[in-house]
N, C-alpha and C positions, 0 to 999 in steps of 0.2 A: 360521739359520743355512744357509746356504749349505755341504755340504760341500766338502772343500780339494782334493777332486778327483772327475770325474763320468767315468765310463764307460759307452760308448756305441759303438756299429758304424758310424752314419753322424752326421757330423757337419757340418751347414748354419749358412753365417755370412752372414746378410743377408737379413727378414724382407720382402722386396720380391716382384712377383709370381712370378719368379723361383723365390725362396727357397721361398715360398707352396707353388707346385706338385711343387718338388723334392721338401718333405716331405712332403706329403701321398702322392705317390708311393712313397717309400722306406718308410714305414709303413705303407701298404699294402701294402708287400712283405713285413711283419712285422719288419723291420728297425730295432736299438733304435735312435731318430731325434729328435736333436733340434735345432732351431731357433734361435738365437743374432741379439739384433736389438738395436739400441744405442736406438731409441725404446721409448715407451713404449705403440706401439700396432704393426701391422702393415701394408704394403700398399707400403710403400719408396715411388718416385718419384710411385706414384698417388692415395696419401695426405700423406706429407709432401712431398712439391712439389706436388702440385694437379694433375699432368698428368691428363691428359680431352680429350675419351674416349679408350678404345681401337680404338686403327687398325693394321691393319683385320685380319678373322678370312676371308678371302676375296681371289679373284684382281679385274682388270676384270671378267672373263668371268661374276662370282658362284659360282665353285666355292667352297666351303669347305673352306680347307686346314689351319686350324688347330679342331683339336678338345677329343678327350680332358677334361682335366680343366680346360684353359681354359674350353673349352665349356660343363662341368658347373658350372662360377662362374659363368657369365651364367644358366643355367637356374635355379640355387639363389638369384640375386639380382633376377631374373624372380619368382618365386614369390613372394619376399617386399616386391614392390614396388619394388625396388632399381635395376630395368632395364627400359626398352621391350625388350632383345634389339637385334637389329641393324638398323642403320637405313640409309638411303641417306646415302650424303657428299653434303650440297650443297654443298660446296668444287668435287667433282670433282677430288680430285686423288685417291682412291681410291675402291674402290667402296663400302665400307660404313663405317662409324662404332659404336661400343658405348657409347653412354651408361649412366655408372651413379653410382649415389650411394655417395662414398667413406665417410659413416660403418656405411654395411649393408654394403659392401664387408668393413670390418673385420671385422665380428660374423660375418656365413657365413665368410670367412679361416676365422677363430678357432674358428669348431663344424668344420669340416671338419680341420683340424687336428688336433682333441680326439679328432674321431671315428676319426680314422688312427691314434693311438696314440699321437703324438708331444707328445715334452718340449717345451715353450716356454719361453723363458727372455727375457724383456722387462728394460729398461733393462741393457743390459749390450754393455760395447764390450771387442773383443777387441784386445789390445797387444801379443801375442809369441806367436810359434807354436816351438815345439818340434818339435827335425829331428835326426835318427837317420841318419845315412847320407845315402841320398837322401828319404826315406820321413819324412814328417808321422808323428811321433809324438802334439802333442798340441799342445791351443790354450791361452793363458790370459786367463780374460776378468776384468776389472775390473768393479764395482758398488757396488751400497750394503752389501752383502755380507761384500764386500772382493773378494782374489783368490781364482780357483779355478781350476786347471788341468781341461780336457773332453780327455779320450782319444778314441776313437775308430780305426776302420778304414782307415775313407775317410772322405776331408772335401771338403767342394762350397762354391768360393766362390760366393756370390749376392748379394755386396757392393758391389756394380758397379761397383768402384773397383781391381778385383782386391786387395783389401788383405789377404789371406790369404795368394796368391798371393806378393805382394812381400815382408811377411815373414817367409818362407818360402824367402825366395831363388830360387824358382822367376821364371823367365825372361819380363819384361813388355814390352810396348811402352805409347807413349803417343803421342794423335796422328797427325798426318800427316807424312809421310815426308819429310827433310830439313828441315823449323825444328817438328817435335813440336806443333806448334799445335791445339789440339782446336776441336771447333764451341762455342760461345758457348754461356753457361749461360741461362735464362731464370724470371724472379718470376714465378709465374700468380698472377692472384687473379680472384676475380667480383665481380661486379655485380648487382645486385638491382634490381625496378623499369625495368628492360626493355622496349620496348613494339617485340616480334620479329614484329609483324604488321606494322608500320607499317617494319621493317628491310625487310622481302621483299616489302615494295609499293616500295618503291625500286627495289631489283633488278630486278624487273619492269619499272621505267622506265624503268634508265639498266644494261642488261648491260655497256654499255664500261666501266663502275667495276671491274666482279669479275673473279674469275681465268677464264681464257680455257674452261677445263671446267667452269665451275659450268654444272650443267642445266637452265638457264633456263628451255626451253619447258616441263620435269616441273614448275619451283619449284612452282607453283601450286596441284598436287596432291601434293608432298612434303612432311612437315615439314621445317622448316627445324635442321638439325644445327649445320651451320657455316656462315662466311664468310669469304671471304677477300677483300681488292679494300679498297672508298672509295680508289679511289688518288690520285685528285684534290684530295680532304680531307687528303691524309697528308703529300703534296706539300708543303701552302700551311700544312701544321701547325705547322715551326718547334720540331720536336720535337726535341732532338739524341738520337736512338735512330737506329743506325746501320742499317737497315733498311729495305724499300721497300711494302712494304703492313702495313693493319690485318687481325686475324688472329683469328680467335672463335667457341667454340661453345658452341651451346647448352644447357641444363639445369644440375642436373638440374631445376628448377624452372621455371616456364612461364615468368616472367620474368627470370628467371637465362641468365646466359653468363659461360663462362670466358675470359679473355685471357689471347692467347697472343700478345703482342707486343714485350715488355720484353728486352734483345738484351745478355746482360756480354760483352765480349770481352778474349782475351790475356792471361786469367788460366787459373791449374791448380788444377784441382779438389780436385789431391790437397796444395795445401798450406793450412798453417791461416791463413796469412798470405793468402795470394791469397782464399781462401773470406770470408773478412772480411769484405774488399773488395769482393768480391762481394755479400755480402748487404747490404750497406751500400747500396750500388750500383742495385740489385734495387730496394732499397725505395725508393731515390727516383724512380723511372723508374717504376716502378705511380702515384704521386703524379701524376706528369706524364702519363702515356697516361690517369687516368681522367679528372684537368681537360680535356685534348683533346676524349676521346668526349662528356664530358657539354657539353660547348661546341659542337662540330662534324658530331657526327654522327649523324642521323635517329636519332630512337628510342631513343637515349641521354639527350633532355633531363630527367626524371625518374628516373634509374641514381645509385646512390651502391656505395661499393665494399664486399661484403658479410661478406669474405671472404681474406686476403691469406697465402700457403703457408708453413707454419711453415717452409720453407728453399727454399731458390734449387735449381732444378732443374737437372740435370745430364744433357749430353748423351752426354758424350764424358770419360773418363779414360785410366786402365789399362787394360790387355787382360793375356790371356795369349798368351805364345809355344805354341802346340799341336804337334799332329804337322801337324797342315793348319789355312795361315791362305786360310782363304776371300777371294776377288781380288773387285774389281768385275765381273770377266769372267766368272766364274761365275753373279752376282745376274744381269748383263743377257741372259743367254744362256740364264737360266734351267734351268742346268747340273742332271744327274741323278747323281747319290751312290750306290754300293751299298754303303754304311756310313749310310745319311741314316738321322735319328733328330729332324728337325723341317720343315718346309716354309714356307713364306711369299710372300704376295703382293705384299708392301707393295716399290713399289718404294723407290730412291737417292733419299736425301732429306738431301742436307747445307747445313746453316744454317753460310755461311761462316764459317771462324776470326777471318778480319777484314776484310771487304766489308760490301757492304748484302746480298745476294739469296743464292738457295738455288739449289746445283743439283740438277736430277731426273733421274733415269735409271731409264725404263722397265722393265721384263722381260719376253722374248722369250717365242718358246713358247708352251704353253700357262698363261705371265702366271707361273710359281711357278719357285720355285727352290729345292732341298735345301739341308738342312744339316747334314753331315756328323760323324760320333761324334767325328773324329778333330779335329774344330777346338773340344770340350769338354775332351780330357785335353792337361796339363802335360804338356811335353816335357821335362824334365829333375824332376818331383814325381810316380813313381809313382802314387799313389795320392791323388791329387788331380785332381778335377771341375772345372768355370768352369760358367757356366750366368745367360744372362742377357746384363746389357751390358758383359760382361770375358769372352768367349768370342776365339777366336783368331778372329781377322778382320783384313782392312788400314782403315785409315781410312775409306774409302769403301761398303767392306761393310758394315759397323758402322754407319751410317746408313741401313741400314734390319733389320737382324739387331737392332739396339735399338730397335723398336718392344716396346710391350707385350706384346700375342700371343703375337710370337716369343719371347720372355723366358719367359711362361710355359710356352712348349712344350721348349724349349731344357732351364728348370725339369724340368718331367714326365723329359726323358730321364735329365738327370744322376742326379735320383733315385733314378730306376727301376734308370739302370745303376750306383748306391753299390751299392743292397738287391742286387742280382744277382752284383755283385762277392764283399760281403761272404758271402753265399748257398755260393756256388762256390766260395770262400777263392782268388780270385784276383785279380789287379791288372786295377783296370779298361782300360787297353788289351789286358789277356787275355780279356777277354768275351770269351763267343762272340756275332757283332754277328745273326747268327738267332735268339736266341734273346731278348736285349735286341728288337728288332725285334718278333716275336711278343708278346713283353710288352706292347710299347707299344701293340696294334694290338686286345689285347683287353682295352687300357684307353682303347678309341677312340678312340688316338691317332689323325691322317690319315698315314699314311706310305705 
């Protein structure tokens, strides 16, 4: 049986890429750290929703701007045969993608958490937050053992949906300004028996059928990592899904692809009723897409569904109101900040909440923008940090910070800041930013 009260220094809720990095970082700094996850496994959208591959650790020029714990995870995966490392993106949308084996990732992540001294609590759902004045005192966890209170000095919300922030009464935002609509949800699935050589040959013979940045001239010499296009096939498919192209990514196996084509719009990922509808609609769309691919797309003639994600993938829901809100202009101008704690080279990538297309905007300057520490700090809960998908951004800027490598980077920063705040006896907003940056650099973060 679990004790009725667990006392920790740093309490992290959500075991996705951001939460994993945050917990490892906090544990390595010596803080008594607990990571709480509702599923029976870690990985978040990378495992529960089969978001794949990781995009991107680099700028368009090839500079690696995300390192630290995120890069260490990739290296550990490579050592276990769980990733080929960073490969050229043959879609052409970004410089690199990083394929990985989700089952090996789960084991690597839990090994690293254990090595860092983190207490991992799976099958546990946070359903209440106790607040005294403005500070969070504890969270209530419900699981098979019953209910327990977990107290801490600093809390890190890596739930993806800002659940801790919301339950604590912290200020949050949702969706785009005006109608609060969020980017659509997607049910990911994998197919085996795919002839990637046949697909590559078709791309070389019909370059006009694919995304205009696809590196067709180099394709013969590159491993096929992703495909965006088959425009004419899609336009005549008759599949009632509101999108404008076929998108899939190769791997992890040689005859395997991850399909990113379903699109569930107009539903709220923080509503149980809407999520129920989204899951059902997403699975119907999976069958439609698989039938279309098998029937119409070269290379899929002998393919079959091998796996469907345990849950629908969520691009956007709630996010905190922080001391600063990262804006679209900050991203596209490649803005630098004195309190930088992470960088990213991923462009703005908005899947239209109601339309068919994707709105993209590239990053000027050196091809990377800074994420300031202030985006991690709740404006009205002084001992609450956020990382991952629910940091303080605009709807447009979230379309880049939501990507997995960026989530890992903000996670490492939040976990490090939480542990240092406990050690220094200060609130996270009072933490010496130079000390935080020095500590992140010592842990190989690229800032």
